[in-house]
N, C-alpha and C positions, 0 to 999 in steps of 0.2 A: 360726576366723575366722564368724560368723556372716555373711552375705551382705547385710544390708542395714547392718553396723556401716560409718563412714564411717570411711576410713583419712585418717591425721593429714594426710597431705600432698596428698589431695584437698580438703581444708577448707583448708589452706593457702595452695593453687593460687587455688581460688575465692575465697577474700576477697584475695589481689591483685588480681585480673582486677577485683573488686569496685570495692577501693581507686584500681585505674591507672583505670577508665571515670570513677567518679565524679567525682577529680582533675581528671582533663581534661577532662571536662564543665564544670565549673565553670571552672577556667582559662581555655578557649577560649572560652566563654560572654560571660567578661566584657567584653572587647572587641568585641563584638555590638552587647552591651548599650551600652557607654559610647560609641559610634560611634551608637549607632542606624540598624546599616546592616548589611545582610543578603546576601552574597553565596552563592552556587550551593556554592563550596568549603567556606563555612561550615556548610551545609546534611551533607554528607560527613563530614568530621570530627566532627558531634558525633553524627552516626547511627555512626561505627563505636565511640565512646566508649559511647553506648547499648547496643552489638553486645557491648562488655566486660561492660558491668554486667549483662547477661541473661545471658550464659553463666555468667557467678559462679553467682548467684543459681539458676539451674535443675543449675548441678554440685550443688550442696548440697543438693538434692532426687534427687539420681542421674539424672538427665537424659542419656542416652546421647546423645543429637543435641547438646545442651551442651557436650559433650566434646569432640566433632570441632566446634562453631562457635569453640569458644576455641582450637585447631590453627589452623584455618582464618582466626582474627582474626592472630593470631601471624604466620603463613604471608603473609599480606597483608604486615604487617611488614617482612618479610625481603625483600620483592616490593620493595615502595615504599622501602625504603632503599638499596636497592642503586642506585637514582638519586642516591641524596645521596653515600655514601661507603665501599669496600669494608669499613670497619672495623666500620660501623654497620651493613652487609647481616650480617656476620658475625658480631657480637654476640646479633642477631637470631636468626641463622641457630642458636647453640647454644643460644639461649633455648627455641628451638622444639622442637631436640632434647631439652634436658631435660626441658621441658613435657611431650613425646609419653611419653617414658622415665616422667614419676610419672604420666601418666593413664591408662598401658596395662601398669604392675604388675598383677603376679595380683589383689592384694588388690582394684586399680583397678578391672579389667575385671569382678570378683563384685559390686561395690557399682553398677557402670554395667548390672548385667544387669538386665532387666525385672524388675518386682515379682512377679509370679507363678512366675519361675526363681527367683528369690532363696531363696522358704520353702523350696524344691524339695530 
């Protein structure tokens, strides 16, 4: 495998982050616009959805920091959902483990190497 070929698992995961972030952003923005009211929690939610989009877009570009941002985003969901229910926290934790596995397999690690090291 050449170091610059993006693994399918990274492509699918990045697209999932972009889709979830975009859908979540639109879903949470609609009530804000309908009520013409903006609360501090709304800003946090929209910011978190934007983080998902950013991490997905930059994972497609092979940026290593984006892979770590994606895992941090999922870890935040594990922590946040633990206040809601153990089932949601466990589900998010399983997703976090799966995503970490996909993003740190050898082919994914090679893809996320700095560009100058990929061609070596």
